[in-house]
C-alpha positions in Angstrom: 123.2 140.2 105.2 126.0 140.2 102.6 126.1 136.9 100.7 129.5 135.4 100.0 130.7 134.2 96.7 131.5 130.6 96.4 134.9 129.5 97.7 137.0 127.5 95.2 136.7 123.9 95.2 140.5 123.4 95.5 140.4 125.7 98.8 137.6 123.8 100.3 139.5 120.5 99.3 142.8 121.5 101.0 141.0 122.8 104.1 138.9 119.7 104.6 141.9 117.5 103.7 143.5 119.0 107.1 140.8 118.0 109.4 141.7 114.3 109.9 145.3 113.2 109.4 146.3 114.6 112.9 143.9 112.1 114.5 144.3 109.1 112.1 148.0 109.2 112.0 147.9 109.2 115.8 145.5 106.0 115.9 147.8 104.2 113.3 150.9 105.0 115.4 149.1 104.6 118.9 150.9 101.2 119.7 154.4 102.6 118.9 153.7 105.7 120.9 152.3 103.8 123.8 155.7 101.9 124.0 157.5 105.0 124.9 158.7 105.6 128.6 156.1 107.2 130.7 153.2 106.3 128.5 150.3 104.3 130.2 147.1 102.8 129.1 145.3 105.8 130.7 147.2 108.2 128.7 146.5 106.3 125.6 142.7 106.4 126.4 143.1 110.3 126.9 145.0 110.7 123.5 142.0 109.2 121.8 139.3 111.3 123.5 141.3 114.4 123.8 140.8 115.4 119.9 137.1 115.3 120.5 137.0 117.4 123.6 139.3 120.0 121.8 137.1 119.8 118.9 134.1 120.5 121.1 135.7 123.5 122.7 136.8 124.8 119.3 133.5 124.2 117.7 131.7 126.1 120.6 134.0 129.1 120.4 134.3 129.4 116.6 131.0 131.7 116.3 132.7 134.0 118.9 136.0 134.0 117.2 134.3 134.5 113.7 132.4 137.5 115.0 135.5 139.1 116.4 138.5 138.2 114.1 136.6 137.4 110.8 136.5 134.1 109.0 139.7 134.7 107.0 142.0 135.6 110.0 140.3 132.8 112.1 141.2 130.1 109.4 144.8 131.5 108.8 145.6 131.6 112.4 144.2 127.9 113.0 146.1 126.6 110.0 149.5 128.2 111.6 148.7 126.8 115.0 147.9 123.5 113.5 151.3 123.1 111.8 153.3 124.4 114.8 151.3 122.0 117.2 151.9 118.8 114.9 155.7 119.6 115.2 155.6 120.4 118.9 153.8 117.2 119.9 156.6 114.9 119.0 159.4 116.7 120.7 159.3 114.5 123.5 157.3 113.5 126.8 153.7 112.7 127.3 153.0 116.4 128.4 154.1 117.7 124.9 152.2 114.9 123.1 149.0 115.9 125.0 149.5 119.6 124.7 150.3 119.5 120.9 147.5 117.3 120.3 145.0 119.6 122.1 146.3 122.6 120.2 146.1 120.8 116.9 142.6 119.6 117.4 141.4 123.3 118.7 142.7 124.5 115.4 141.3 121.8 113.4 137.9 122.3 115.2 137.7 126.1 114.1 138.5 125.1 110.5 135.8 122.2 110.7 133.0 124.6 112.1 133.5 127.3 109.5 133.7 124.9 106.5 129.9 124.2 106.4 129.5 128.1 106.1 132.1 128.4 103.4 130.7 125.6 101.2 126.9 126.6 101.6 126.8 129.3 98.7 129.0 127.0 96.5 127.9 124.4 94.2 126.8 120.8 95.0 130.0 119.6 93.6 131.9 121.7 96.1 130.0 120.4 98.8 130.5 117.0 97.7 134.3 117.6 97.6 134.2 118.8 101.3 132.9 115.7 102.5 135.1 113.6 100.1 138.1 115.4 101.3 137.3 114.4 104.9 137.4 110.9 103.9 140.5 111.5 101.8 142.4 113.0 104.8 141.4 110.1 107.1 142.6 107.5 104.8 145.8 109.3 104.1 146.6 109.5 107.8 146.0 105.8 108.3 147.6 104.5 105.0 150.8 106.5 105.0 151.6 106.7 108.8 152.5 102.9 109.4 155.0 103.0 106.3 156.5 106.3 107.7 156.8 104.7 111.2 158.8 101.6 109.8 161.0 103.7 107.5 161.7 106.4 109.9 159.9 106.8 113.4 156.7 107.6 114.7 157.9 111.0 115.5 158.4 111.9 112.0 155.2 109.9 110.9 153.3 112.3 112.9 155.0 115.7 112.4 155.2 115.5 108.4 151.4 116.5 108.3 152.4 119.9 109.3 153.5 120.3 105.6 150.0 119.8 104.4 148.9 122.7 106.8 151.7 124.8 105.5 150.7 124.4 101.8 146.9 125.0 102.8 148.1 128.5 104.6 149.7 129.5 101.3 146.7 128.5 99.1 144.1 130.1 101.5 146.2 133.4 101.5 146.4 133.3 97.7 142.6 132.9 97.2 140.7 135.9 96.4 139.7 137.7 99.8 136.1 138.5 98.2 135.2 134.8 97.9 135.3 134.7 101.8 133.4 137.7 103.1 130.6 136.8 105.3 128.6 139.1 107.7 129.3 138.6 111.3 127.1 136.2 113.0 124.3 137.6 115.0 123.3 134.3 116.5 124.7 132.3 119.2 124.6 128.6 119.6 122.9 129.2 123.1 119.9 130.4 121.1 119.3 127.0 119.6 118.9 125.3 123.0 115.3 125.1 122.7 115.3 123.6 119.4 114.6 119.9 119.5 115.8 119.4 116.0 119.1 121.1 116.9 119.3 118.7 119.8 118.5 115.7 117.9 121.3 116.6 115.4 123.8 117.3 118.1 123.3 113.9 119.8 123.3 112.1 116.5 126.4 113.7 115.4 128.0 112.8 118.7 127.0 109.2 118.7 128.4 108.9 115.1 131.6 110.5 116.1 131.9 108.3 119.1 132.2 105.2 116.8 134.2 107.0 114.3 137.0 108.0 116.5 136.8 104.8 118.2 137.7 103.2 115.0 140.3 105.8 114.2 142.1 105.4 117.6 141.5 101.7 118.6 140.9 99.6 115.4 144.6 99.0 114.9 145.2 98.2 118.7 142.1 95.9 118.6 143.6 93.8 115.7 147.1 93.8 117.0 145.8 92.5 120.5 144.1 89.7 118.4 147.4 88.7 117.0 147.7 90.3 113.6 150.7 92.2 112.6 151.2 95.8 112.6 151.2 96.1 108.9 147.9 94.4 108.7 146.3 96.4 111.3 147.4 99.5 109.6 146.0 98.3 106.3 142.7 97.6 107.8 142.5 101.1 109.3 143.4 102.5 106.0 140.9 100.2 104.3 138.1 101.4 106.7 139.0 105.2 106.1 139.1 104.4 102.3 135.5 102.7 102.2 134.6 106.0 103.9 135.4 108.0 100.8 132.6 107.0 98.5 130.2 107.2 101.4 131.2 110.8 101.9 130.0 111.6 98.3 127.0 109.1 98.2 125.4 110.0 101.6 125.1 113.8 100.9 123.4 112.9 97.5 120.9 110.5 99.2 120.1 113.2 101.8 119.1 115.5 99.1 117.3 112.9 96.9 115.5 110.6 99.4 112.3 111.4 101.0 112.6 108.7 103.5 115.9 109.5 105.0 115.3 107.3 108.0 116.0 104.2 105.7 119.6 105.7 105.2 120.0 105.8 108.9 119.0 102.3 109.5 121.2 100.9 106.6 124.3 102.8 107.9 123.8 101.6 111.5 123.2 98.0 110.2 126.5 97.8 108.2 128.2 99.4 111.1 126.9 96.8 113.5 128.4 94.0 111.1 131.9 95.5 111.7 131.4 95.7 115.4 130.0 92.5 115.9 132.8 90.9 113.7 135.5 92.6 116.0 133.7 91.2 119.0 133.1 87.6 117.9 136.2 86.9 115.5 138.4 89.9 115.1 141.2 87.9 113.5 138.9 86.3 111.0 138.2 88.4 108.0 139.4 91.5 109.6 139.2 93.5 106.2 135.4 92.6 106.1 134.8 94.1 109.6 137.0 97.2 108.5 134.8 97.6 105.3 131.5 97.5 107.4 133.0 100.1 109.8 134.2 102.4 107.0 130.8 102.2 105.3 129.1 103.0 108.5 130.9 106.2 108.9 128.7 107.7 106.2 126.7 108.8 109.2 129.1 111.4 109.9 128.7 112.8 106.3 124.8 112.6 106.9 125.1 114.8 110.1 127.5 117.4 108.4 125.1 117.6 105.4 122.0 118.2 107.5 123.7 121.2 109.2 123.3 123.1 106.0 120.0 121.5 104.9 118.2 122.2 108.3 119.0 125.8 108.1 117.8 126.5 104.5 120.9 128.6 103.4 121.0 131.2 106.4 124.7 131.7 107.2 124.1 132.9 110.7 121.9 129.9 111.8 124.3 127.6 109.9 127.3 128.9 112.1 125.3 128.7 115.2 124.0 125.1 114.4 127.5 124.0 113.4 128.9 125.3 116.5 126.3 123.7 118.7 126.4 120.3 116.8 130.3 120.1 116.7 130.8 121.7 120.0 128.4 119.6 122.1 128.4 116.6 119.9 132.4 116.1 120.1 132.0 116.5 124.0 129.5 113.5 123.9 131.9 111.6 121.6 134.9 112.3 123.9 133.0 111.0 126.9 132.1 107.8 125.1 135.7 107.5 123.7 137.2 107.9 127.0 134.9 105.5 128.7 135.5 102.8 126.3 139.2 103.2 126.5 139.2 103.4 130.5 136.9 100.1 130.4 139.5 98.4 128.2 142.4 99.4 130.5 140.4 98.0 133.4 139.1 94.7 132.0 142.3 94.2 129.9 140.2 93.1 126.9 137.7 94.5 124.0 134.5 92.7 124.9 132.9 95.4 127.2 134.0 98.3 125.0 132.6 96.8 121.8 129.2 95.9 123.7 129.4 99.7 124.6 129.7 100.2 120.9 126.7 98.4 119.9 124.5 100.5 122.7 126.0 103.6 120.8 124.6 102.2 117.5 121.1 101.8 119.0 121.2 105.4 120.1 122.2 106.3 116.6 118.9 104.8 115.3 116.8 106.5 118.0 118.4 109.9 117.2 118.9 109.5 113.5 115.1 108.7 112.8 114.3 112.0 114.4 116.9 113.9 112.6 115.3 112.8 109.4 112.2 114.6 110.3 111.8 117.5 107.7 112.3 120.4 109.7 113.9 123.8 109.0 115.6 125.9 111.8 115.1 129.4 110.9 115.7 132.9 112.8 112.6 134.6 114.3 111.3 137.3 111.9 112.4 140.9 112.9 109.7 143.0 114.5 107.6 144.9 112.3 107.9 148.9 112.5 105.3 150.8 114.3 102.7 152.4 112.2 103.4 156.2 111.5 101.5 158.7 113.2 101.7 161.1 110.2 98.6 161.8 108.3 98.1 159.5 105.4 97.6 160.9 102.0 95.7 159.0 99.2 97.9 158.4 96.3 97.0 156.6 92.9 97.5 153.0 93.0 100.6 151.7 91.4 100.5 148.7 88.9 100.9 145.5 90.5 104.2 143.7 89.9 104.3 139.8 89.8 106.4 138.5 92.5 108.8 135.6 91.6 107.8 132.1 92.5 109.9 130.9 95.4 110.9 127.3 95.9 108.9 125.3 98.4 111.1 123.8 101.3 110.0 120.3 102.1 109.7 120.8 105.7 106.8 119.8 107.9 107.3 122.8 110.2 109.9 125.5 110.8 111.7 126.1 114.3 112.3 129.7 115.1 115.4 130.7 117.0 115.9 134.1 118.4 118.4 136.8 117.4 121.1 138.3 119.7 121.4 142.0 120.0 
């Protein structure tokens, strides 16, 4: 398989920066969007869950798209679709809002699924930049949107992020094409279905994404329902996203350095639980403290994304397949959870039941997270050895032995083999 040269840090940063503003900006403006004629609580719940389902579909289809169109063309088309759909969804009516959000998140899913493959041959600094840019994009969408809504309109606040996609398309097209050449993936995500490690990582990612997108979509609404002004609610969402920034750098570092990674899982869940319980008991009392706890807990998302590369030991085919499975099915799981919480809120007209459901999700994170941290490498099955030749063997003088290079030892208890297609 042809090895790719590392993609520049600037390209990785811009690509990852596009993955969250379309979602967090919608969450920050959801109260204003919901006030439009024709908008209902059910549509609001669907808007929060729709990005997750779209990401699931896009993540599952990305290996197929990469195989047929190539990684460069797939990312280029996705960025163009992202920019167009961000403008399309604010042109009026709930139908266009839903359709534009769906298209935007499908495009985001394609870019998000191939990014782990792009950063795999890069330096550790570039990989840290990838997760750091995710947090930066989340913070930008949450922090800037309320100000733009107050100064202009929610339509302008949501559409302006198309400019970021346009800039990224230009930079992506200008980058050396040689740094983005990858062999076509020969492995489908379906081949990972028998891998327990892949399923544990998928469910863990889904549960972490459930709570992450609940915060992105519903935190401002929860705080505004508790009597806080829109500016304070928007600030708390931005604070939560900002607290995720150092975690996006710190968590991957800990994953690579700590042998007992399950401790990191428990710590992240515990801090997250503080934020959820705070919103459940006294949302208007010290809301910034609850927001900080929720933001720190989002480090679980960085952990899951980092483990996609760690668990495949540098194999680009398996990384693409695992990324497609984890993000594809994981986002579907998160979409079901986010929609369920939104519908329960619309039925009960309160946040007690949805927040209790969030605590149940945290319990599931511990169960799956501890299993995810077991040192397992997912690798392709070895190719069949050629059949012995029927030709007559001729004795030749022995050649001098050549010492083999000493290979690094992968700290894994065992390796799970997955089959190749073809």
